[in-house]
DOVEXRO-180245 format. One line per 3 residues: number of its first residue (from 1); their letters; for each residue x, y, z of C-alpha. Coordinates in nm, 2 decimals. Last residue first. Layout:
BEGIN
NUM	a	X Y Z  ...
This chain:
BEGIN
814	kql	-0.49 1.08 2.19  -0.23 0.89 2.38  -0.14 0.52 2.42
811	klv	0.15 0.44 2.65  0.32 0.11 2.61  0.46 -0.11 2.88
808	cst	0.71 -0.39 2.84  0.70 -0.73 3.01  0.93 -1.03 3.07
805	epm	0.83 -1.37 3.20  1.09 -1.59 3.37  1.25 -1.86 3.15
802	nes	1.23 -2.23 3.20  0.95 -2.26 2.95  0.87 -1.93 2.77
799	vvt	0.71 -1.61 2.87  0.63 -1.28 2.70  0.42 -1.00 2.85
796	lta	0.29 -0.70 2.66  0.14 -0.42 2.87  -0.09 -0.14 2.76
793	ega	-0.15 0.20 2.92  -0.42 0.45 2.85  -0.60 0.61 2.56
790	egt	-0.86 0.41 2.36  -0.85 0.35 1.99  -0.77 -0.02 1.97
787	sql	-0.40 0.06 1.91  -0.20 -0.21 1.73  0.07 -0.44 1.86
784	lvq	0.30 -0.62 1.62  0.51 -0.90 1.78  0.85 -1.01 1.67
781	alg	1.08 -1.30 1.73  1.45 -1.36 1.77  1.71 -1.62 1.90
778	nfa	1.76 -1.82 1.59  1.39 -1.83 1.52  1.16 -1.78 1.82
775	kvq	0.83 -1.95 1.81  0.50 -1.76 1.84  0.20 -1.80 2.05
772	ytr	-0.11 -1.59 2.13  -0.29 -1.43 2.42  -0.55 -1.15 2.46
769	adt	-0.75 -1.23 2.16  -0.98 -0.95 2.05  -0.90 -0.99 1.68
766	dap	-1.02 -1.35 1.70  -0.84 -1.55 1.43  -0.52 -1.45 1.60
763	ret	-0.23 -1.36 1.38  0.06 -1.52 1.20  -0.03 -1.89 1.18
760	aqy	0.26 -2.13 1.15  0.44 -2.20 0.82  0.77 -2.01 0.85
757	apd	1.03 -2.15 0.61  1.20 -1.81 0.55  1.22 -1.78 0.94
754	gng	1.22 -1.41 1.02  1.03 -1.45 1.35  0.68 -1.34 1.30
751	vgl	0.37 -1.21 1.48  0.05 -1.02 1.40  -0.20 -0.75 1.51
748	irv	-0.22 -0.85 1.87  -0.47 -0.58 1.99  -0.40 -0.28 2.21
745	pgs	-0.60 -0.09 2.47  -0.49 -0.27 2.79  -0.36 -0.62 2.84
742	vti	-0.15 -0.84 2.62  -0.01 -1.19 2.65  0.26 -1.36 2.45
739	tld	0.36 -1.72 2.48  0.69 -1.82 2.33  0.82 -2.15 2.19
736	nca	1.19 -2.17 2.19  1.41 -2.15 1.88  1.75 -2.05 2.03
733	tpv	2.04 -2.07 1.79  2.18 -1.71 1.82  2.16 -1.70 2.20
730	frk	2.23 -1.33 2.28  2.43 -1.29 2.59  2.26 -1.16 2.91
727	kkd	2.49 -1.37 3.13  2.20 -1.61 3.21  2.15 -1.68 2.84
724	qle	1.96 -1.45 2.61  1.65 -1.47 2.39  1.55 -1.16 2.20
721	inc	1.20 -1.03 2.14  1.11 -0.73 1.92  0.80 -0.53 1.97
718	vav	0.69 -0.31 1.68  0.43 -0.06 1.80  0.14 0.01 1.56
715	drn	-0.09 0.31 1.51  -0.43 0.24 1.36  -0.71 0.24 1.62
712	daq	-0.63 0.60 1.70  -0.47 0.59 2.05  -0.13 0.71 1.91
709	ivs	0.19 0.54 2.02  0.43 0.60 2.31  0.71 0.36 2.41
706	rda	0.84 0.34 2.05  1.04 0.06 1.87  0.94 -0.17 2.15
703	tls	1.20 -0.39 2.33  1.18 -0.73 2.51  1.47 -0.93 2.64
700	ira	1.39 -1.28 2.75  1.60 -1.48 2.99  1.76 -1.83 3.03
697	pvg	1.83 -1.95 2.68  2.11 -2.21 2.70  2.47 -2.10 2.75
694	tte	2.67 -1.89 2.50  2.97 -1.96 2.29  3.12 -1.61 2.26
691	vtr	3.14 -1.34 2.01  3.36 -1.05 2.11  3.39 -0.70 1.97
688	ali	3.65 -0.43 2.02  3.66 -0.08 1.87  3.89 0.22 1.84
685	kkg	4.25 0.09 1.89  4.49 0.34 1.75  4.72 0.28 1.44
682	nky	4.53 0.54 1.23  4.21 0.35 1.30  4.23 0.01 1.46
679	gva	3.97 -0.26 1.52  4.00 -0.54 1.77  3.82 -0.87 1.71
676	kva	3.75 -1.14 1.97  3.63 -1.49 1.91  3.53 -1.68 2.22
673	gpq	3.50 -2.04 2.36  3.35 -2.36 2.23  3.59 -2.53 1.99
670	fva	3.60 -2.45 1.62  3.93 -2.47 1.43  4.04 -2.14 1.29
667	kws	4.07 -1.98 0.95  4.09 -1.61 0.90  3.90 -1.36 0.68
664	lhg	3.88 -0.99 0.62  3.62 -0.79 0.43  3.62 -0.55 0.13
661	nrp	3.49 -0.20 0.03  3.85 -0.07 0.08  4.08 -0.35 0.19
658	mpk	4.11 -0.39 0.57  4.47 -0.44 0.69  4.53 -0.76 0.88
655	rdl	4.65 -0.84 1.24  4.71 -1.21 1.23  4.59 -1.46 1.48
652	kkg	4.61 -1.43 1.86  4.51 -1.75 2.05  4.28 -1.70 2.35
649	nvt	3.99 -1.89 2.21  4.02 -1.71 1.88  4.19 -1.37 1.87
646	lev	4.16 -1.15 1.57  4.33 -0.82 1.49  4.16 -0.57 1.25
643	edc	4.32 -0.29 1.05  4.20 0.04 0.89  3.85 0.01 1.05
640	nsy	3.55 0.00 0.81  3.45 -0.34 0.93  3.30 -0.68 0.82
637	vwi	3.50 -0.96 0.98  3.51 -1.32 0.87  3.59 -1.64 1.04
634	dis	3.62 -1.94 0.80  3.58 -2.25 1.02  3.79 -2.56 1.02
631	dge	3.60 -2.84 1.20  3.72 -2.98 1.54  3.39 -2.92 1.71
628	hgq	3.12 -2.89 1.44  2.83 -3.04 1.64  2.78 -2.72 1.84
625	lnw	2.85 -2.41 1.63  2.74 -2.15 1.89  3.03 -1.92 1.80
622	hpl	2.84 -1.68 1.57  2.97 -1.67 1.22  3.07 -1.40 1.17
619	ihl	3.23 -1.10 1.34  3.11 -0.73 1.30  3.32 -0.42 1.36
616	vpe	3.17 -0.09 1.24  3.27 0.27 1.30  3.00 0.51 1.18
613	dtw	3.09 0.68 0.86  2.82 0.50 0.67  2.77 0.31 0.34
610	wsk	3.10 0.11 0.36  3.08 -0.05 0.70  2.70 -0.03 0.71
607	lyw	2.69 -0.24 0.39  2.91 -0.51 0.54  2.70 -0.49 0.86
604	aed	2.38 -0.56 0.66  2.56 -0.86 0.52  2.56 -1.04 0.85
601	kpf	2.18 -1.05 0.86  1.98 -0.77 1.03  1.63 -0.83 1.18
598	gcy	1.37 -0.66 0.97  1.09 -0.91 1.03  1.13 -1.07 0.69
595	dli	1.51 -1.08 0.72  1.74 -0.78 0.67  2.00 -0.77 0.40
592	gfq	1.73 -0.94 0.20  1.81 -1.23 -0.03  1.62 -1.50 0.15
589	sgt	1.30 -1.52 -0.05  1.01 -1.68 0.13  0.82 -2.01 0.16
586	apf	1.09 -2.27 0.21  0.92 -2.60 0.28  0.90 -2.59 -0.03
583	kmp	1.16 -2.49 -0.28  1.50 -2.31 -0.25  1.69 -2.14 -0.53
580	npe	1.47 -1.93 -0.52  1.22 -1.86 -0.24  0.99 -1.66 -0.48
577	gry	0.73 -1.59 -0.21  0.72 -1.39 0.11  0.98 -1.11 0.13
574	dfg	1.32 -1.07 0.28  1.40 -0.70 0.34  1.63 -0.48 0.15
571	twy	1.67 -0.69 -0.16  1.81 -0.73 -0.43  2.06 -0.44 -0.40
568	flg	2.00 -0.11 -0.57  2.30 0.06 -0.72  2.47 0.39 -0.78
565	aly	2.47 0.67 -1.03  2.73 0.53 -1.26  2.97 0.78 -1.41
562	pre	3.18 0.79 -1.09  3.29 0.43 -1.14  3.47 0.28 -0.84
559	dyf	3.16 0.28 -0.62  2.95 0.10 -0.88  3.20 -0.19 -0.92
556	kwg	3.30 -0.21 -0.55  2.93 -0.22 -0.45  2.83 -0.49 -0.69
553	rei	3.11 -0.74 -0.64  3.13 -0.69 -0.26  2.79 -0.87 -0.22
550	cnl	2.98 -1.16 -0.37  3.15 -1.24 -0.03  3.37 -1.50 -0.20
547	lsd	3.41 -1.46 -0.57  3.44 -1.76 -0.80  3.50 -1.52 -1.09
544	pgn	3.24 -1.71 -1.30  2.99 -1.66 -1.03  3.00 -1.73 -0.66
541	pkr	3.26 -1.91 -0.44  3.08 -1.99 -0.11  3.02 -1.78 0.21
538	nha	2.86 -1.50 0.01  2.59 -1.74 -0.12  2.45 -1.72 0.23
535	vmh	2.39 -2.06 0.39  2.05 -2.21 0.33  1.74 -2.29 0.53
532	gkd	1.41 -2.44 0.40  1.42 -2.72 0.67  1.52 -2.99 0.42
529	had	1.76 -2.74 0.27  1.97 -2.73 0.59  2.29 -2.58 0.47
526	fyi	2.55 -2.49 0.74  2.61 -2.13 0.85  2.26 -2.03 0.94
523	grt	2.21 -1.72 1.16  1.98 -1.53 0.91  1.90 -1.75 0.61
520	gcg	2.09 -1.65 0.29  2.24 -1.34 0.15  2.44 -1.30 -0.17
517	tte	2.33 -0.93 -0.18  2.29 -0.95 -0.56  2.25 -0.64 -0.77
514	esg	1.94 -0.48 -0.92  1.88 -0.14 -1.08  2.25 -0.07 -1.11
511	lar	2.26 0.28 -1.26  2.30 0.45 -1.60  2.33 0.77 -1.80
508	rgp	2.44 0.70 -2.15  2.65 0.96 -2.34  2.94 0.72 -2.40
505	ydk	2.71 0.46 -2.56  2.93 0.20 -2.72  3.22 0.25 -2.48
502	rhq	3.00 0.27 -2.17  2.80 -0.03 -2.31  3.12 -0.23 -2.31
499	evp	3.18 -0.13 -1.95  2.83 -0.24 -1.85  2.84 -0.58 -2.01
496	nql	2.51 -0.69 -1.84  2.45 -1.03 -1.69  2.74 -1.05 -1.44
493	iyn	2.68 -0.68 -1.38  2.33 -0.75 -1.24  2.01 -0.58 -1.34
490	yga	2.13 -0.28 -1.53  1.89 0.02 -1.55  1.96 0.27 -1.82
487	vda	1.87 0.63 -1.76  1.68 0.83 -2.02  1.60 0.50 -2.18
484	pil	1.60 0.48 -2.57  1.87 0.22 -2.60  1.79 0.03 -2.29
481	iap	1.52 -0.20 -2.44  1.76 -0.32 -2.71  2.04 -0.43 -2.48
478	gss	1.90 -0.75 -2.33  2.07 -0.85 -2.01  1.83 -0.85 -1.72
475	sav	1.71 -0.50 -1.82  1.56 -0.23 -1.60  1.38 0.07 -1.75
472	tml	1.43 0.43 -1.66  1.25 0.76 -1.70  1.36 1.12 -1.64
469	rtp	1.18 1.37 -1.43  1.05 1.73 -1.47  0.84 1.68 -1.79
466	dfr	0.59 1.47 -1.59  0.29 1.33 -1.78  0.43 1.42 -2.12
463	hcy	0.78 1.31 -2.03  0.65 0.97 -1.90  0.45 0.93 -2.22
460	erm	0.76 1.00 -2.43  0.96 0.74 -2.24  0.68 0.49 -2.29
457	taa	0.71 0.54 -2.66  1.08 0.49 -2.66  1.05 0.18 -2.44
454	irt	0.80 0.03 -2.68  1.02 0.11 -2.99  1.33 -0.04 -2.84
451	gne	1.15 -0.35 -2.72  1.02 -0.38 -3.08  1.38 -0.41 -3.19
448	kwe	1.42 -0.72 -2.98  1.66 -0.82 -2.71  1.47 -0.69 -2.41
445	igw	1.13 -0.77 -2.57  1.02 -1.11 -2.43  1.26 -1.09 -2.13
442	een	1.10 -0.78 -1.99  1.33 -0.77 -1.69  1.17 -0.47 -1.52
439	gvs	0.94 -0.20 -1.66  0.85 0.16 -1.70  1.05 0.31 -1.42
436	wli	0.99 0.67 -1.32  1.29 0.84 -1.17  1.39 1.08 -0.88
433	icp	1.09 1.04 -0.64  1.17 1.17 -0.29  1.03 1.52 -0.38
430	hnr	0.68 1.37 -0.39  0.46 1.60 -0.60  0.45 1.35 -0.89
427	drd	0.28 1.07 -0.69  -0.08 1.07 -0.80  -0.04 1.20 -1.15
424	imr	0.26 0.97 -1.21  0.08 0.65 -1.09  -0.24 0.73 -1.28
421	kll	-0.04 0.82 -1.59  0.13 0.48 -1.59  -0.19 0.30 -1.52
418	rth	-0.36 0.48 -1.81  -0.06 0.41 -2.03  -0.08 0.04 -1.99
415	een	-0.45 -0.04 -2.06  -0.45 0.25 -2.30  -0.19 0.08 -2.52
412	vgt	0.18 0.14 -2.49  0.31 -0.15 -2.29  0.52 -0.25 -1.98
409	lrn	0.32 -0.36 -1.68  0.35 -0.26 -1.31  0.49 0.09 -1.32
406	eei	0.80 0.15 -1.10  0.89 0.43 -0.86  1.26 0.49 -0.82
403	vli	1.28 0.66 -0.48  1.52 0.87 -0.28  1.50 0.84 0.10
400	glr	1.51 1.16 0.30  1.30 1.05 0.60  1.01 1.28 0.55
397	dca	0.97 1.24 0.18  1.03 0.86 0.21  0.75 0.85 0.48
394	dlm	0.51 1.02 0.24  0.61 0.78 -0.03  0.52 0.49 0.21
391	ept	0.19 0.66 0.28  0.10 0.66 -0.09  0.15 0.28 -0.11
388	mpn	0.40 0.22 -0.40  0.35 0.17 -0.77  0.47 -0.18 -0.89
385	hss	0.78 -0.39 -0.92  0.98 -0.35 -0.71  0.95 0.00 -0.57
382	rya	1.32 0.10 -0.58  1.44 0.26 -0.26  1.74 0.49 -0.20
379	ncg	1.95 0.62 0.10  2.05 0.30 0.27  2.32 0.36 0.53
376	fkk	2.26 0.06 0.76  2.04 0.24 1.00  1.85 0.38 0.70
373	lek	1.71 0.03 0.63  1.56 0.00 0.98  1.41 0.34 0.94
370	lry	1.24 0.24 0.62  1.08 -0.07 0.78  0.96 0.13 1.08
367	vql	0.80 0.39 0.86  0.60 0.13 0.67  0.51 -0.02 1.01
364	adp	0.36 0.31 1.12  0.14 0.32 0.80  -0.01 -0.02 0.85
361	iga	0.10 -0.29 0.60  -0.18 -0.49 0.44  0.05 -0.68 0.20
358	gvg	0.11 -0.96 0.46  0.00 -0.84 0.80  0.16 -1.08 1.05
355	phd	0.50 -1.09 0.88  0.56 -0.81 0.64  0.47 -0.73 0.27
352	qhm	0.57 -0.45 0.03  0.84 -0.56 -0.21  1.17 -0.38 -0.19
349	nvg	1.47 -0.31 -0.40  1.76 -0.15 -0.21  1.97 0.16 -0.26
346	klk	2.30 0.33 -0.19  2.27 0.59 -0.47  2.60 0.78 -0.49
343	lpq	2.55 1.15 -0.45  2.73 1.41 -0.67  2.65 1.76 -0.55
340	gnl	2.45 2.01 -0.76  2.13 2.00 -0.55  2.13 1.62 -0.58
337	lfg	2.36 1.48 -0.85  2.35 1.13 -0.99  2.63 1.00 -1.21
334	kda	2.92 1.24 -1.28  3.01 1.13 -1.64  2.67 1.06 -1.81
331	dfr	2.49 1.29 -1.57  2.17 1.24 -1.39  2.02 1.55 -1.23
328	idr	1.80 1.63 -0.94  1.74 1.99 -0.80  1.55 2.02 -0.48
325	igt	1.25 2.20 -0.33  1.01 1.98 -0.14  0.64 1.96 -0.17
322	ttt	0.33 1.87 0.04  0.01 1.97 -0.14  -0.30 2.10 0.05
319	yad	-0.64 2.16 -0.12  -0.89 2.42 -0.02  -1.23 2.46 -0.18
316	vlk	-1.52 2.70 -0.19  -1.38 3.03 -0.07  -1.62 3.30 -0.17
313	gyq	-1.53 3.59 -0.40  -1.78 3.48 -0.67  -1.60 3.14 -0.67
310	yve	-1.27 3.11 -0.49  -1.04 2.80 -0.49  -0.77 2.80 -0.23
307	tll	-0.44 2.60 -0.29  -0.24 2.55 0.03  0.12 2.46 -0.04
304	tyl	0.32 2.28 0.22  0.70 2.29 0.24  0.92 2.00 0.33
301	ypa	1.29 1.98 0.44  1.45 1.64 0.40  1.79 1.74 0.56
298	dvs	2.03 1.45 0.51  1.87 1.30 0.21  1.81 1.65 0.07
295	wlh	1.52 1.90 0.04  1.65 2.26 0.00  1.54 2.54 0.23
292	pkd	1.48 2.82 -0.01  1.71 3.13 -0.01  1.48 3.35 -0.22
289	lai	1.15 3.21 -0.35  0.97 3.31 -0.67  0.61 3.17 -0.70
286	egv	0.44 3.08 -1.02  0.08 2.99 -1.13  -0.06 2.77 -1.40
283	tlq	-0.43 2.69 -1.45  -0.56 2.37 -1.60  -0.93 2.33 -1.67
280	rdk	-1.18 2.05 -1.61  -1.53 1.97 -1.74  -1.85 1.83 -1.61
277	plv	-2.02 2.17 -1.66  -1.79 2.41 -1.85  -1.52 2.60 -1.68
274	pqg	-1.49 2.97 -1.73  -1.12 3.08 -1.73  -0.91 3.09 -1.42
271	ate	-0.74 3.38 -1.25  -0.41 3.32 -1.07  -0.30 3.44 -0.73
268	cra	0.04 3.40 -0.56  0.18 3.34 -0.22  0.51 3.33 -0.03
265	vek	0.67 3.25 0.30  0.37 3.17 0.52  0.48 3.01 0.85
262	gda	0.36 2.66 0.91  0.68 2.56 1.09  0.80 2.35 0.79
259	drl	0.75 2.65 0.56  0.42 2.77 0.41  0.34 2.85 0.05
256	ihc	-0.01 3.00 -0.01  -0.17 2.96 -0.36  -0.48 3.17 -0.43
253	lry	-0.69 3.05 -0.72  -0.97 3.23 -0.92  -1.30 3.09 -1.04
250	det	-1.56 3.12 -1.31  -1.84 2.86 -1.35  -2.04 2.71 -1.63
247	qlg	-2.35 2.54 -1.49  -2.45 2.18 -1.41  -2.19 2.11 -1.14
244	sne	-1.89 1.88 -1.14  -1.66 2.16 -1.23  -1.30 2.04 -1.20
241	vtt	-0.99 2.26 -1.14  -0.65 2.13 -1.25  -0.37 2.32 -1.09
238	eit	-0.02 2.35 -1.22  0.21 2.54 -0.97  0.55 2.63 -1.09
235	lka	0.79 2.72 -0.81  1.09 2.93 -0.90  1.38 2.89 -0.67
232	kdf	1.67 3.11 -0.56  1.98 3.02 -0.36  2.06 2.71 -0.56
229	paa	2.42 2.82 -0.64  2.36 2.69 -0.90  2.03 2.68 -1.08
226	lts	1.68 2.60 -0.96  1.34 2.52 -1.10  1.07 2.39 -0.88
223	hvf	0.77 2.16 -0.92  0.41 2.17 -0.78  0.16 1.96 -0.97
220	tgf	-0.19 1.99 -0.84  -0.50 1.79 -0.94  -0.44 1.46 -0.76
217	pav	-0.83 1.44 -0.74  -0.96 1.76 -0.91  -0.94 2.09 -0.73
214	hlp	-1.30 2.20 -0.67  -1.61 2.35 -0.81  -1.90 2.12 -0.70
211	atk	-1.78 2.18 -0.34  -1.59 1.90 -0.19  -1.63 1.57 0.00
208	nlw	-1.38 1.29 -0.01  -1.45 0.94 0.13  -1.12 0.75 0.16
205	vhr	-1.01 0.38 0.15  -0.66 0.28 0.26  -0.45 0.00 0.13
202	yig	-0.48 -0.38 0.14  -0.84 -0.41 0.03  -0.81 -0.78 -0.06
199	age	-0.54 -1.02 -0.16  -0.18 -1.10 -0.09  0.09 -1.01 -0.35
196	yfw	0.37 -1.26 -0.29  0.61 -1.25 -0.58  0.58 -1.31 -0.96
193	gee	0.34 -1.03 -1.02  -0.01 -0.99 -1.14  -0.13 -1.34 -1.04
190	lta	-0.47 -1.46 -1.14  -0.74 -1.59 -0.90  -0.70 -1.29 -0.67
187	dar	-1.05 -1.17 -0.72  -1.17 -0.87 -0.52  -1.54 -0.78 -0.48
184	vci	-1.62 -0.45 -0.32  -1.95 -0.32 -0.18  -2.04 0.02 -0.03
181	lnd	-2.39 0.05 0.11  -2.54 0.39 0.19  -2.74 0.47 0.50
178	egy	-2.97 0.78 0.51  -2.96 1.16 0.53  -2.86 1.17 0.16
175	nly	-2.91 0.84 -0.02  -2.62 0.85 -0.26  -2.60 0.76 -0.63
172	eti	-2.56 1.10 -0.78  -2.25 1.20 -0.58  -2.07 0.87 -0.60
169	dyv	-1.78 0.98 -0.83  -1.53 0.69 -0.82  -1.15 0.71 -0.78
166	qta	-0.92 0.41 -0.80  -0.56 0.39 -0.71  -0.39 0.13 -0.91
163	ygs	-0.18 -0.16 -0.77  -0.41 -0.46 -0.79  -0.47 -0.41 -1.16
160	peh	-0.80 -0.53 -1.31  -1.01 -0.23 -1.21  -1.38 -0.24 -1.25
157	gly	-1.65 0.02 -1.22  -1.92 0.20 -1.03  -2.21 -0.06 -1.04
154	fgn	-2.50 0.09 -0.86  -2.64 -0.15 -0.59  -2.63 0.12 -0.32
151	iwi	-2.26 0.16 -0.40  -2.07 -0.09 -0.61  -1.71 -0.17 -0.69
148	rad	-1.55 -0.45 -0.89  -1.18 -0.53 -0.82  -0.95 -0.75 -1.04
145	rfi	-0.70 -0.75 -0.75  -0.57 -0.68 -0.50  -0.73 -0.35 -0.40
142	gdf	-0.51 -0.04 -0.36  -0.56 0.33 -0.28  -0.94 0.32 -0.30
139	qly	-1.08 0.67 -0.33  -1.46 0.73 -0.31  -1.61 1.05 -0.44
136	lhk	-1.85 1.32 -0.32  -1.94 1.65 -0.48  -2.16 1.87 -0.26
133	gld	-2.52 1.96 -0.33  -2.66 1.72 -0.08  -2.40 1.70 0.20
130	eqp	-2.65 1.87 0.44  -2.86 1.55 0.44  -2.57 1.37 0.61
127	vti	-2.42 1.06 0.45  -2.43 0.75 0.66  -2.19 0.47 0.58
124	tkr	-2.25 0.10 0.54  -1.95 -0.13 0.46  -1.93 -0.45 0.26
121	ywg	-1.63 -0.65 0.15  -1.63 -0.97 -0.07  -1.33 -1.19 -0.12
118	vsn	-1.25 -1.42 -0.41  -0.95 -1.65 -0.42  -1.00 -1.89 -0.13
115	epf	-1.28 -2.11 -0.27  -1.12 -2.09 -0.61  -0.80 -2.27 -0.49
112	kyg	-0.61 -2.39 -0.79  -0.67 -2.06 -0.97  -0.50 -1.86 -0.69
109	vak	-0.47 -1.89 -0.32  -0.35 -2.16 -0.08  -0.02 -1.99 0.00
106	ygh	0.29 -2.16 -0.13  0.50 -1.83 -0.11  0.36 -1.65 -0.41
103	shs	0.63 -1.75 -0.66  0.60 -2.11 -0.57  0.22 -2.11 -0.63
100	aek	0.04 -2.38 -0.43  0.09 -2.76 -0.45  0.31 -2.76 -0.13
97	vyp	0.03 -2.59 0.06  0.07 -2.31 0.32  -0.26 -2.22 0.50
94	ldv	-0.46 -1.91 0.45  -0.48 -1.64 0.72  -0.22 -1.40 0.56
91	vwd	-0.41 -1.45 0.23  -0.69 -1.22 0.36  -0.49 -0.90 0.34
88	hpl	-0.66 -0.61 0.51  -0.56 -0.25 0.54  -0.83 -0.20 0.67
85	nvm	-1.04 -0.32 0.96  -1.22 -0.65 0.96  -1.56 -0.78 1.08
82	kwd	-1.64 -1.13 0.96  -1.96 -1.19 0.78  -2.12 -1.54 0.83
79	vgw	-2.26 -1.65 0.49  -2.51 -1.93 0.48  -2.61 -1.83 0.13
76	kep	-2.99 -1.78 0.19  -2.91 -1.66 0.54  -2.70 -1.38 0.41
73	nfk	-3.00 -1.23 0.22  -2.89 -0.93 0.01  -3.16 -0.66 0.02
70	psy	-2.91 -0.37 0.02  -2.76 -0.52 -0.30  -2.39 -0.54 -0.36
67	pge	-2.38 -0.87 -0.17  -2.59 -1.02 -0.46  -2.96 -0.99 -0.50
64	nhi	-3.00 -0.73 -0.77  -3.34 -0.76 -0.95  -3.43 -0.40 -0.90
61	saa	-3.12 -0.32 -1.10  -2.91 -0.04 -0.95  -2.85 0.08 -1.31
58	ktl	-2.96 -0.20 -1.55  -2.78 -0.46 -1.76  -2.45 -0.50 -1.59
55	ynf	-2.60 -0.51 -1.24  -2.82 -0.81 -1.34  -3.15 -0.80 -1.54
52	yet	-3.25 -1.15 -1.42  -2.99 -1.23 -1.16  -2.68 -1.43 -1.23
49	gcg	-2.44 -1.13 -1.18  -2.30 -1.26 -0.85  -2.50 -1.56 -0.74
46	fdk	-2.34 -1.55 -0.40  -2.02 -1.67 -0.57  -2.12 -2.03 -0.59
43	eps	-2.36 -1.95 -0.88  -2.11 -1.71 -1.03  -1.87 -2.01 -1.08
40	san	-1.52 -2.13 -0.97  -1.41 -1.80 -0.82  -1.60 -1.84 -0.49
37	gfa	-1.69 -1.58 -0.24  -1.51 -1.54 0.09  -1.66 -1.31 0.35
34	fqw	-1.57 -0.96 0.49  -1.77 -0.69 0.66  -1.59 -0.36 0.71
31	gdd	-1.57 -0.17 1.03  -1.28 0.06 1.01  -1.08 0.19 0.71
28	lli	-1.31 0.46 0.58  -1.08 0.76 0.63  -1.26 1.09 0.57
25	rer	-1.13 1.37 0.36  -1.34 1.68 0.40  -1.32 2.00 0.19
22	vsq	-1.50 2.33 0.26  -1.46 2.30 0.64  -1.08 2.31 0.66
19	asl	-1.05 2.62 0.44  -1.32 2.79 0.65  -1.13 2.71 0.97
16	sft	-0.81 2.86 0.82  -1.00 3.16 0.68  -1.15 3.23 1.02
13	igl	-0.81 3.17 1.20  -0.65 3.42 0.96  -0.93 3.67 1.03
10	lfl	-0.88 3.63 1.40  -0.51 3.71 1.36  -0.59 4.01 1.13
7	faf	-0.83 4.15 1.38  -0.58 4.10 1.67  -0.31 4.27 1.46
4	lhk	-0.55 4.56 1.39  -0.64 4.59 1.76  -0.27 4.62 1.85
1	m	-0.23 4.89 1.58
């Protein structure tokens, strides 16, 4: 028996190794050449397409001379290729210009700047001779935008959208045993959104190798059926098998479900029908599972499903799908239910850009951003207003964050539906996704009957592509587009008569797809529009109800109405572009509860007070209000304590009860000193906080989000800098110049400080630079350090005038 166990164990290892060897997925992010082209004319754009018999007229035309040709002559064009790694956003390095696009953050890109709006990328890969006979395809997860792709001079295709994953079969075009040239042209002349979008290959690129008979790209759909008490689940496994060969082939499938520890918990086998050459076939299998571990926001449990493809009894492909088992429902009276329990969506809208990297966000930084939101009670994320980066969805799966994923453009023709289908096919296995959104604030059709027809048609497409989830659409006020929606999305209760709609459509399921945070510039309590800084709208009467702390309006409304699923604030993080109501020199939106770097604003503490059970006591404004001595100041406290007592410069003010989902305010005359708040729960003191007038900056505090990162040339540590006085008190007005220096196997990936009027450079021109500068903004700054691939120790040192240097050490491990 012992020998039998040993044999079975070795057999399992053999099958595991075999499964790994039959399919390869190779990341192609490193070592790309980059150069600017020119959008003004093909002649200036390296002669792209101007050749006699160009790439559109002949396959791999012998007359090709552009960058897509192996015989391209850089000296003829005076091009000096720059080496870059992906993800890459070239707009980060462009200057800010007052005449540039307001919505895109005044960066010198777009139709006014043709010399900055086209980028060319080239990469040479070697494909081994032994790959001949396999099926190989390239996968681009995101290129902004209007991308054209070539390999070895063969034109592969064109994708106008900057948010679509692109897959290209390159099997027949390759030189096996030799070098192969991949070429990409991206053109950001036209905007696709009304927010900063960057430009370039800003998501990952993959080379996939499979057998001719294989699971098609994004070819599995694993979904579960449960019913109360949710102790049994039926998994349905839809698998699309593709035959890229030249003969009809038979196959069978084996599906192996493993738990989070890698232990097999169930399996099933299904027989396929003969697949014609160059055709696909769908096969459906089922697995019954007792006592499944359910996926939830508090316990995001994940299973993996290994799908094995057998041909003539031989394993030829193995495809892994991550899945979670959960039940999601929207109810017209109970709101949103997860696994049978009502759960209020506490969400934010998010664009995807960050200081130092723009739209080219590394995977580790995606995770960091999500974790910062979770600290304040956020449990949901709306991908405004385009499909998300795949690794962001992976992180939401792992962290337990619910997602509304949104299509970029509303419409019903092939141009629209192919993008909708591509998003759903790619992302339907993510348990975090609860709704597909087909549009946002489509002003041209919201009020019109054709808006109703378009939304109804898109709803049916969503149901066809994924019958397990509902669809939504967000309206700024027009009622017509919401009529056919499975779940109505209300952008702002001041613009949508939600309660009237409840009377008119009692069976409607609904949520708040956008609601104002009322935020402004972090640490600013007096307007400085000439500097691009503004006081939070919350500090002034807002709207027709002249409400102070208007962030309360949305949360109170949705929290008090069980029939509404929840809300999504605009926004979680600040983002570049759309700096309304400000204009240049402001370059970024200021409505995030966190600033552009992820540093919390006051309003983040309001949400933490009511979105979490953790005791909170936050005082605003800070007490470094020099120049306002003698002025009357509104002092606010965000807290979930029952009562709060305030003392200002030694004088006790009232002890006040905290209204549910509200805030407290007192008036006091500013003089340097201290403000102290004491919070009480059930009559007992549980918290005390003090805000003092500090001294000048005298020291630097430096912290990294992780002390150990992977030595893989990709992982990133987020290092935050805080300026303090000699008593180690945070100085909320400090804007000192900082010099940063690194040693060891890291590079300075980028810097930022959260200033919405930031116009300095964000990363070194030389990726090997060992030193760089950044200015603190209101006491804070941020440095992104990326692994260079070697193991060892790295040190970040920060110094400023009249302050001793401070260092932190990172370990990089393989």
